[in-house]
C-alpha positions in Angstrom: -10.3 -106.6 29.1 -11.1 -105.4 32.6 -10.2 -101.9 33.8 -7.5 -101.5 36.5 -9.1 -99.9 39.5 -8.1 -96.3 40.1 -7.6 -96.9 43.9 -5.2 -99.7 43.1 -3.2 -97.5 40.8 -2.9 -94.8 43.4 -1.9 -97.4 46.0 0.8 -98.8 43.7 2.0 -95.2 43.0 2.2 -94.4 46.7 4.1 -97.6 47.4 6.6 -96.8 44.6 7.0 -93.3 45.7 7.7 -94.3 49.3 10.2 -96.9 48.2 12.0 -94.3 46.1 11.9 -91.8 48.9 13.3 -94.3 51.3 16.1 -95.1 48.8 17.0 -91.4 48.6 17.0 -90.9 52.3 18.7 -94.1 53.4 21.3 -94.8 50.9 24.3 -92.5 50.3 25.5 -93.9 47.0 24.9 -91.3 44.2 24.0 -93.9 41.5 21.4 -95.5 43.9 20.0 -92.1 44.7 19.5 -91.4 41.0 17.7 -94.7 40.5 15.5 -93.8 43.5 14.7 -90.4 42.0 13.7 -92.2 38.8 11.4 -94.5 40.7 9.7 -91.5 42.4 9.2 -89.8 39.0 7.7 -92.9 37.5 5.3 -93.1 40.5 4.2 -89.6 39.7 3.8 -90.5 36.1 1.7 -93.5 37.0 -0.7 -91.2 38.9 -1.1 -89.0 35.8 -1.8 -92.0 33.6 -4.3 -93.5 36.0 -6.1 -90.2 36.3 -6.2 -89.8 32.6 -7.6 -93.3 32.2 -10.2 -92.6 34.9 -11.6 -89.5 33.2 -10.9 -90.8 29.6 -8.5 -87.9 28.9 -5.2 -88.2 27.0 -3.5 -85.4 28.9 -2.3 -87.8 31.6 -0.3 -89.7 29.0 1.1 -86.4 27.7 2.2 -85.5 31.2 3.8 -88.9 31.5 5.9 -88.3 28.4 7.0 -85.0 29.9 7.9 -86.7 33.1 9.9 -89.3 31.2 11.8 -86.5 29.4 12.5 -84.9 32.7 13.7 -88.2 34.2 16.0 -88.8 31.2 17.6 -85.4 31.4 17.9 -85.6 35.2 19.7 -89.0 34.8 22.0 -87.7 32.1 23.0 -84.6 34.1 23.5 -86.7 37.3 25.6 -89.3 35.5 27.7 -86.5 33.9 28.3 -85.0 37.3 29.3 -88.4 38.7 31.7 -88.9 35.9 33.2 -85.5 36.4 33.7 -86.2 40.1 35.4 -89.5 39.3 37.7 -87.8 36.7 38.8 -85.3 39.3 40.0 -88.1 41.6 37.1 -88.5 44.0 37.5 -92.1 45.1 33.9 -92.9 46.2 30.4 -92.2 45.2 29.3 -91.3 48.7 27.0 -88.3 48.8 28.3 -87.1 52.1 31.7 -86.2 50.6 30.2 -83.7 48.3 31.2 -80.8 50.5 34.8 -81.4 49.3 34.0 -79.9 45.9 35.4 -76.5 45.1 33.9 -74.3 42.4 
């Protein structure tokens, strides 16, 4: 089995991160923004795994597991907020209408 080049992994992670960043900045749908944030976190995890494989260290995989836990909790909290907003009668998932919330 041939090893995946470190530069190619960094290039893939940079492309994934830029796609996720563009998704957060361009789209205003809250669900789409959550998915874009998950893509960005997965790109950061890919960098840790590639660096761990480059230097034959398992700490990159441990950091990836921590990033996955962070992404899961971020998604759970974000979806709970979206469901709470929907239950209070907010008709759309547009992020620009978030200033209408009151304590």
